[in-house]
Backbone as XML, in Angstrom:
<?xml version="1.0"?>
<chain id="A" units="angstrom">
  <residue number="1" name="MET">
    <atom name="N" x="-75.537" y="38.016" z="37.347"/>
    <atom name="CA" x="-76.725" y="38.482" z="38.020"/>
    <atom name="C" x="-76.500" y="39.934" z="38.420"/>
  </residue>
  <residue number="2" name="THR">
    <atom name="N" x="-77.415" y="40.799" z="38.056"/>
    <atom name="CA" x="-77.266" y="42.209" z="38.398"/>
    <atom name="C" x="-77.586" y="42.421" z="39.862"/>
  </residue>
  <residue number="3" name="ASN">
    <atom name="N" x="-77.149" y="43.560" z="40.408"/>
    <atom name="CA" x="-77.418" y="43.860" z="41.813"/>
    <atom name="C" x="-78.909" y="43.936" z="42.097"/>
  </residue>
  <residue number="4" name="ALA">
    <atom name="N" x="-79.695" y="44.491" z="41.175"/>
    <atom name="CA" x="-81.134" y="44.594" z="41.380"/>
    <atom name="C" x="-81.770" y="43.210" z="41.439"/>
  </residue>
  <residue number="5" name="ASN">
    <atom name="N" x="-81.361" y="42.326" z="40.530"/>
    <atom name="CA" x="-81.881" y="40.957" z="40.546"/>
    <atom name="C" x="-81.439" y="40.214" z="41.793"/>
  </residue>
  <residue number="6" name="LEU">
    <atom name="N" x="-80.199" y="40.425" z="42.211"/>
    <atom name="CA" x="-79.685" y="39.785" z="43.402"/>
    <atom name="C" x="-80.450" y="40.246" z="44.638"/>
  </residue>
  <residue number="7" name="GLU">
    <atom name="N" x="-80.666" y="41.545" z="44.760"/>
    <atom name="CA" x="-81.410" y="42.068" z="45.902"/>
    <atom name="C" x="-82.844" y="41.555" z="45.911"/>
  </residue>
  <residue number="8" name="LYS">
    <atom name="N" x="-83.454" y="41.437" z="44.737"/>
    <atom name="CA" x="-84.811" y="40.901" z="44.651"/>
    <atom name="C" x="-84.834" y="39.443" z="45.101"/>
  </residue>
  <residue number="9" name="ALA">
    <atom name="N" x="-83.864" y="38.660" z="44.658"/>
    <atom name="CA" x="-83.801" y="37.252" z="45.043"/>
    <atom name="C" x="-83.576" y="37.097" z="46.542"/>
  </residue>
  <residue number="10" name="ILE">
    <atom name="N" x="-82.708" y="37.919" z="47.107"/>
    <atom name="CA" x="-82.454" y="37.852" z="48.548"/>
    <atom name="C" x="-83.695" y="38.257" z="49.323"/>
  </residue>
  <residue number="11" name="SER">
    <atom name="N" x="-84.386" y="39.292" z="48.857"/>
    <atom name="CA" x="-85.586" y="39.733" z="49.568"/>
    <atom name="C" x="-86.681" y="38.680" z="49.519"/>
  </residue>
  <residue number="12" name="GLU">
    <atom name="N" x="-86.723" y="37.883" z="48.448"/>
    <atom name="CA" x="-87.694" y="36.792" z="48.378"/>
    <atom name="C" x="-87.381" y="35.716" z="49.413"/>
  </residue>
  <residue number="13" name="VAL">
    <atom name="N" x="-86.095" y="35.464" z="49.647"/>
    <atom name="CA" x="-85.695" y="34.463" z="50.633"/>
    <atom name="C" x="-85.952" y="34.969" z="52.045"/>
  </residue>
  <residue number="14" name="THR">
    <atom name="N" x="-85.572" y="36.212" z="52.318"/>
    <atom name="CA" x="-85.677" y="36.745" z="53.665"/>
    <atom name="C" x="-87.046" y="37.305" z="53.982"/>
  </residue>
  <residue number="15" name="GLY">
    <atom name="N" x="-87.821" y="37.655" z="52.960"/>
    <atom name="CA" x="-89.138" y="38.241" z="53.191"/>
    <atom name="C" x="-89.098" y="39.717" z="53.533"/>
  </residue>
  <residue number="16" name="GLU">
    <atom name="N" x="-87.957" y="40.342" z="53.345"/>
    <atom name="CA" x="-87.828" y="41.759" z="53.656"/>
    <atom name="C" x="-87.317" y="42.498" z="52.417"/>
  </residue>
  <residue number="17" name="SER">
    <atom name="N" x="-87.715" y="43.767" z="52.326"/>
    <atom name="CA" x="-87.367" y="44.533" z="51.132"/>
    <atom name="C" x="-85.918" y="45.030" z="51.142"/>
  </residue>
  <residue number="18" name="ASP">
    <atom name="N" x="-85.367" y="45.338" z="52.307"/>
    <atom name="CA" x="-83.983" y="45.805" z="52.386"/>
    <atom name="C" x="-83.081" y="44.591" z="52.552"/>
  </residue>
  <residue number="19" name="ALA">
    <atom name="N" x="-82.673" y="44.016" z="51.450"/>
    <atom name="CA" x="-81.963" y="42.743" z="51.480"/>
    <atom name="C" x="-80.445" y="42.879" z="51.397"/>
  </residue>
  <residue number="20" name="VAL">
    <atom name="N" x="-79.934" y="44.084" z="51.409"/>
    <atom name="CA" x="-78.508" y="44.281" z="51.169"/>
    <atom name="C" x="-77.653" y="43.652" z="52.267"/>
  </residue>
  <residue number="21" name="ASN">
    <atom name="N" x="-78.053" y="43.779" z="53.513"/>
    <atom name="CA" x="-77.223" y="43.296" z="54.609"/>
    <atom name="C" x="-77.812" y="42.076" z="55.291"/>
  </residue>
  <residue number="22" name="HIS">
    <atom name="N" x="-78.448" y="41.207" z="54.537"/>
    <atom name="CA" x="-79.064" y="40.030" z="55.134"/>
    <atom name="C" x="-78.190" y="38.808" z="55.002"/>
  </residue>
  <residue number="23" name="TRP">
    <atom name="N" x="-78.190" y="38.044" z="56.052"/>
    <atom name="CA" x="-77.445" y="36.799" z="56.107"/>
    <atom name="C" x="-78.450" y="35.659" z="56.069"/>
  </residue>
  <residue number="24" name="ILE">
    <atom name="N" x="-78.199" y="34.663" z="55.234"/>
    <atom name="CA" x="-79.098" y="33.526" z="55.116"/>
    <atom name="C" x="-78.303" y="32.239" z="55.303"/>
  </residue>
  <residue number="25" name="THR">
    <atom name="N" x="-79.021" y="31.168" z="55.573"/>
    <atom name="CA" x="-78.351" y="29.882" z="55.748"/>
    <atom name="C" x="-77.920" y="29.327" z="54.400"/>
  </residue>
  <residue number="26" name="VAL">
    <atom name="N" x="-77.058" y="28.343" z="54.452"/>
    <atom name="CA" x="-76.595" y="27.704" z="53.225"/>
    <atom name="C" x="-77.757" y="27.008" z="52.519"/>
  </residue>
  <residue number="27" name="LYS">
    <atom name="N" x="-78.647" y="26.386" z="53.287"/>
    <atom name="CA" x="-79.805" y="25.719" z="52.685"/>
    <atom name="C" x="-80.731" y="26.726" z="52.006"/>
  </residue>
  <residue number="28" name="GLN">
    <atom name="N" x="-80.959" y="27.893" z="52.621"/>
    <atom name="CA" x="-81.774" y="28.939" z="51.989"/>
    <atom name="C" x="-81.112" y="29.404" z="50.702"/>
  </residue>
  <residue number="29" name="TYR">
    <atom name="N" x="-79.800" y="29.557" z="50.748"/>
    <atom name="CA" x="-79.057" y="29.974" z="49.558"/>
    <atom name="C" x="-79.244" y="28.944" z="48.438"/>
  </residue>
  <residue number="30" name="ALA">
    <atom name="N" x="-79.080" y="27.674" z="48.772"/>
    <atom name="CA" x="-79.164" y="26.609" z="47.766"/>
    <atom name="C" x="-80.553" y="26.512" z="47.143"/>
  </residue>
  <residue number="31" name="LYS">
    <atom name="N" x="-81.584" y="26.841" z="47.895"/>
    <atom name="CA" x="-82.948" y="26.805" z="47.356"/>
    <atom name="C" x="-83.184" y="27.931" z="46.357"/>
  </residue>
  <residue number="32" name="LYS">
    <atom name="N" x="-82.518" y="29.040" z="46.550"/>
    <atom name="CA" x="-82.782" y="30.217" z="45.730"/>
    <atom name="C" x="-81.843" y="30.359" z="44.536"/>
  </residue>
  <residue number="33" name="PHE">
    <atom name="N" x="-80.592" y="30.021" z="44.712"/>
    <atom name="CA" x="-79.590" y="30.257" z="43.678"/>
    <atom name="C" x="-79.112" y="28.936" z="43.087"/>
  </residue>
  <residue number="34" name="GLU">
    <atom name="N" x="-78.913" y="28.917" z="41.774"/>
    <atom name="CA" x="-78.454" y="27.709" z="41.096"/>
    <atom name="C" x="-76.954" y="27.484" z="41.262"/>
  </residue>
  <residue number="35" name="TRP">
    <atom name="N" x="-76.199" y="28.547" z="41.354"/>
    <atom name="CA" x="-74.748" y="28.440" z="41.456"/>
    <atom name="C" x="-74.252" y="29.146" z="42.693"/>
  </residue>
  <residue number="36" name="PRO">
    <atom name="N" x="-73.304" y="28.598" z="43.368"/>
    <atom name="CA" x="-72.836" y="27.231" z="43.282"/>
    <atom name="C" x="-73.798" y="26.291" z="43.994"/>
  </residue>
  <residue number="37" name="SER">
    <atom name="N" x="-73.654" y="25.020" z="43.754"/>
    <atom name="CA" x="-74.498" y="24.034" z="44.433"/>
    <atom name="C" x="-74.199" y="24.077" z="45.932"/>
  </residue>
  <residue number="38" name="GLU">
    <atom name="N" x="-75.064" y="23.467" z="46.712"/>
    <atom name="CA" x="-74.875" y="23.480" z="48.161"/>
    <atom name="C" x="-73.538" y="22.846" z="48.544"/>
  </residue>
  <residue number="39" name="SER">
    <atom name="N" x="-73.194" y="21.739" z="47.923"/>
    <atom name="CA" x="-71.925" y="21.081" z="48.262"/>
    <atom name="C" x="-70.724" y="21.930" z="47.833"/>
  </residue>
  <residue number="40" name="ALA">
    <atom name="N" x="-70.818" y="22.566" z="46.679"/>
    <atom name="CA" x="-69.728" y="23.443" z="46.238"/>
    <atom name="C" x="-69.607" y="24.657" z="47.157"/>
  </residue>
  <residue number="41" name="LEU">
    <atom name="N" x="-70.750" y="25.202" z="47.583"/>
    <atom name="CA" x="-70.727" y="26.344" z="48.495"/>
    <atom name="C" x="-70.069" y="25.960" z="49.815"/>
  </residue>
  <residue number="42" name="ARG">
    <atom name="N" x="-70.378" y="24.771" z="50.317"/>
    <atom name="CA" x="-69.745" y="24.309" z="51.559"/>
    <atom name="C" x="-68.231" y="24.162" z="51.378"/>
  </residue>
  <residue number="43" name="SER">
    <atom name="N" x="-67.820" y="23.757" z="50.196"/>
    <atom name="CA" x="-66.391" y="23.681" z="49.903"/>
    <atom name="C" x="-65.770" y="25.079" z="49.912"/>
  </residue>
  <residue number="44" name="TYR">
    <atom name="N" x="-66.472" y="26.036" z="49.310"/>
    <atom name="CA" x="-65.985" y="27.425" z="49.331"/>
    <atom name="C" x="-65.900" y="27.952" z="50.762"/>
  </residue>
  <residue number="45" name="ILE">
    <atom name="N" x="-66.865" y="27.576" z="51.594"/>
    <atom name="CA" x="-66.850" y="28.009" z="52.991"/>
    <atom name="C" x="-65.599" y="27.472" z="53.687"/>
  </residue>
  <residue number="46" name="ASN">
    <atom name="N" x="-65.288" y="26.200" z="53.444"/>
    <atom name="CA" x="-64.106" y="25.600" z="54.072"/>
    <atom name="C" x="-62.805" y="26.219" z="53.574"/>
  </residue>
  <residue number="47" name="LYS">
    <atom name="N" x="-62.798" y="26.721" z="52.347"/>
    <atom name="CA" x="-61.598" y="27.317" z="51.759"/>
    <atom name="C" x="-61.689" y="28.844" z="51.678"/>
  </residue>
  <residue number="48" name="ALA">
    <atom name="N" x="-62.600" y="29.441" z="52.421"/>
    <atom name="CA" x="-62.881" y="30.874" z="52.296"/>
    <atom name="C" x="-61.644" y="31.749" z="52.497"/>
  </residue>
  <residue number="49" name="SER">
    <atom name="N" x="-60.859" y="31.470" z="53.530"/>
    <atom name="CA" x="-59.683" y="32.321" z="53.764"/>
    <atom name="C" x="-58.643" y="32.132" z="52.669"/>
  </residue>
  <residue number="50" name="LEU">
    <atom name="N" x="-58.519" y="30.921" z="52.167"/>
    <atom name="CA" x="-57.586" y="30.656" z="51.072"/>
    <atom name="C" x="-58.018" y="31.367" z="49.787"/>
  </residue>
  <residue number="51" name="LEU">
    <atom name="N" x="-59.337" y="31.409" z="49.544"/>
    <atom name="CA" x="-59.878" y="32.057" z="48.350"/>
    <atom name="C" x="-60.048" y="33.568" z="48.506"/>
  </residue>
  <residue number="52" name="GLY">
    <atom name="N" x="-59.955" y="34.055" z="49.737"/>
    <atom name="CA" x="-60.117" y="35.490" z="49.983"/>
    <atom name="C" x="-61.561" y="35.946" z="49.971"/>
  </residue>
  <residue number="53" name="ILE">
    <atom name="N" x="-62.483" y="35.045" z="50.328"/>
    <atom name="CA" x="-63.906" y="35.400" z="50.323"/>
    <atom name="C" x="-64.533" y="35.230" z="51.705"/>
  </residue>
  <residue number="54" name="GLU">
    <atom name="N" x="-63.719" y="35.248" z="52.747"/>
    <atom name="CA" x="-64.221" y="35.008" z="54.099"/>
    <atom name="C" x="-65.217" y="36.064" z="54.585"/>
  </residue>
  <residue number="55" name="LYS">
    <atom name="N" x="-65.175" y="37.261" z="54.005"/>
    <atom name="CA" x="-66.108" y="38.323" z="54.418"/>
    <atom name="C" x="-67.557" y="37.986" z="54.080"/>
  </residue>
  <residue number="56" name="ALA">
    <atom name="N" x="-67.778" y="37.059" z="53.163"/>
    <atom name="CA" x="-69.127" y="36.685" z="52.745"/>
    <atom name="C" x="-69.793" y="35.723" z="53.723"/>
  </residue>
  <residue number="57" name="PHE">
    <atom name="N" x="-69.016" y="35.187" z="54.674"/>
    <atom name="CA" x="-69.542" y="34.173" z="55.578"/>
    <atom name="C" x="-69.469" y="34.638" z="57.027"/>
  </residue>
  <residue number="58" name="LEU">
    <atom name="N" x="-70.472" y="34.272" z="57.772"/>
    <atom name="CA" x="-70.536" y="34.582" z="59.195"/>
    <atom name="C" x="-70.673" y="33.262" z="59.932"/>
  </residue>
  <residue number="59" name="ARG">
    <atom name="N" x="-69.734" y="32.989" z="60.807"/>
    <atom name="CA" x="-69.752" y="31.729" z="61.545"/>
    <atom name="C" x="-70.133" y="31.990" z="62.991"/>
  </residue>
  <residue number="60" name="PHE">
    <atom name="N" x="-71.036" y="31.157" z="63.493"/>
    <atom name="CA" x="-71.398" y="31.181" z="64.902"/>
    <atom name="C" x="-71.590" y="29.736" z="65.332"/>
  </residue>
  <residue number="61" name="GLN">
    <atom name="N" x="-70.673" y="29.267" z="66.156"/>
    <atom name="CA" x="-70.621" y="27.861" z="66.556"/>
    <atom name="C" x="-70.617" y="26.985" z="65.309"/>
  </residue>
  <residue number="62" name="ARG">
    <atom name="N" x="-71.608" y="26.132" z="65.116"/>
    <atom name="CA" x="-71.618" y="25.267" z="63.935"/>
    <atom name="C" x="-72.387" y="25.874" z="62.773"/>
  </residue>
  <residue number="63" name="ARG">
    <atom name="N" x="-73.073" y="26.965" z="63.005"/>
    <atom name="CA" x="-73.904" y="27.594" z="61.976"/>
    <atom name="C" x="-73.049" y="28.509" z="61.113"/>
  </residue>
  <residue number="64" name="VAL">
    <atom name="N" x="-73.269" y="28.422" z="59.812"/>
    <atom name="CA" x="-72.602" y="29.320" z="58.866"/>
    <atom name="C" x="-73.684" y="30.036" z="58.077"/>
  </residue>
  <residue number="65" name="LEU">
    <atom name="N" x="-73.599" y="31.350" z="58.050"/>
    <atom name="CA" x="-74.522" y="32.171" z="57.275"/>
    <atom name="C" x="-73.755" y="32.800" z="56.122"/>
  </residue>
  <residue number="66" name="ILE">
    <atom name="N" x="-74.474" y="33.080" z="55.077"/>
    <atom name="CA" x="-73.857" y="33.691" z="53.897"/>
    <atom name="C" x="-74.627" y="34.948" z="53.525"/>
  </residue>
  <residue number="67" name="ASN">
    <atom name="N" x="-73.884" y="35.960" z="53.136"/>
    <atom name="CA" x="-74.490" y="37.171" z="52.598"/>
    <atom name="C" x="-74.293" y="37.102" z="51.086"/>
  </residue>
  <residue number="68" name="PRO">
    <atom name="N" x="-75.366" y="36.771" z="50.341"/>
    <atom name="CA" x="-75.213" y="36.588" z="48.896"/>
    <atom name="C" x="-74.645" y="37.799" z="48.167"/>
  </residue>
  <residue number="69" name="LYS">
    <atom name="N" x="-75.023" y="38.993" z="48.580"/>
    <atom name="CA" x="-74.520" y="40.192" z="47.907"/>
    <atom name="C" x="-73.009" y="40.287" z="48.051"/>
  </residue>
  <residue number="70" name="ILE">
    <atom name="N" x="-72.527" y="40.117" z="49.263"/>
    <atom name="CA" x="-71.079" y="40.174" z="49.493"/>
    <atom name="C" x="-70.392" y="39.032" z="48.749"/>
  </residue>
  <residue number="71" name="PHE">
    <atom name="N" x="-70.991" y="37.841" z="48.802"/>
    <atom name="CA" x="-70.420" y="36.674" z="48.123"/>
    <atom name="C" x="-70.248" y="36.937" z="46.630"/>
  </residue>
  <residue number="72" name="PHE">
    <atom name="N" x="-71.324" y="37.379" z="45.976"/>
    <atom name="CA" x="-71.239" y="37.610" z="44.534"/>
    <atom name="C" x="-70.305" y="38.776" z="44.195"/>
  </residue>
  <residue number="73" name="ASP">
    <atom name="N" x="-70.288" y="39.806" z="45.043"/>
    <atom name="CA" x="-69.369" y="40.918" z="44.814"/>
    <atom name="C" x="-67.914" y="40.443" z="44.892"/>
  </residue>
  <residue number="74" name="LEU">
    <atom name="N" x="-67.601" y="39.620" z="45.899"/>
    <atom name="CA" x="-66.237" y="39.114" z="46.039"/>
    <atom name="C" x="-65.856" y="38.191" z="44.889"/>
  </residue>
  <residue number="75" name="ILE">
    <atom name="N" x="-66.779" y="37.314" z="44.495"/>
    <atom name="CA" x="-66.507" y="36.413" z="43.376"/>
    <atom name="C" x="-66.269" y="37.208" z="42.089"/>
  </residue>
  <residue number="76" name="GLN">
    <atom name="N" x="-67.110" y="38.223" z="41.869"/>
    <atom name="CA" x="-66.947" y="39.042" z="40.681"/>
    <atom name="C" x="-65.620" y="39.790" z="40.711"/>
  </residue>
  <residue number="77" name="ASP">
    <atom name="N" x="-65.263" y="40.308" z="41.877"/>
    <atom name="CA" x="-63.993" y="41.031" z="42.028"/>
    <atom name="C" x="-62.809" y="40.101" z="41.770"/>
  </residue>
  <residue number="78" name="LYS">
    <atom name="N" x="-62.865" y="38.906" z="42.331"/>
    <atom name="CA" x="-61.787" y="37.940" z="42.110"/>
    <atom name="C" x="-61.721" y="37.511" z="40.653"/>
  </residue>
  <residue number="79" name="ASN">
    <atom name="N" x="-62.887" y="37.380" z="40.016"/>
    <atom name="CA" x="-62.921" y="36.959" z="38.628"/>
    <atom name="C" x="-62.321" y="38.014" z="37.711"/>
  </residue>
  <residue number="80" name="THR">
    <atom name="N" x="-62.621" y="39.282" z="37.965"/>
    <atom name="CA" x="-62.083" y="40.344" z="37.122"/>
    <atom name="C" x="-60.579" y="40.504" z="37.306"/>
  </residue>
  <residue number="81" name="LYS">
    <atom name="N" x="-60.104" y="40.161" z="38.495"/>
    <atom name="CA" x="-58.655" y="40.240" z="38.758"/>
    <atom name="C" x="-57.938" y="38.961" z="38.354"/>
  </residue>
  <residue number="82" name="GLY">
    <atom name="N" x="-58.713" y="37.923" z="38.005"/>
    <atom name="CA" x="-58.109" y="36.665" z="37.594"/>
    <atom name="C" x="-57.564" y="35.851" z="38.748"/>
  </residue>
  <residue number="83" name="ALA">
    <atom name="N" x="-58.092" y="36.079" z="39.942"/>
    <atom name="CA" x="-57.567" y="35.391" z="41.119"/>
    <atom name="C" x="-58.164" y="34.026" z="41.343"/>
  </residue>
  <residue number="84" name="LEU">
    <atom name="N" x="-59.314" y="33.733" z="40.755"/>
    <atom name="CA" x="-59.924" y="32.413" z="40.962"/>
    <atom name="C" x="-59.658" y="31.507" z="39.799"/>
  </residue>
</chain>
């Protein structure tokens, strides 16, 4: 997914045009993006520090928010380095 497509998808979820720094819920993410599934994403959240992708998640009490742009950037970075 290109950055332009990602920003467009995030802006559709959030309803705002500047979608670069937006945090959305896991359920909002699952409705908009096909990969990973909601259950797989929750698994990634639980293993975030082990996978080195903790910057993509914001935790507040029991709520977890995800920044899709940061998430995809980290996944792409890990994939190019062969870390995942």
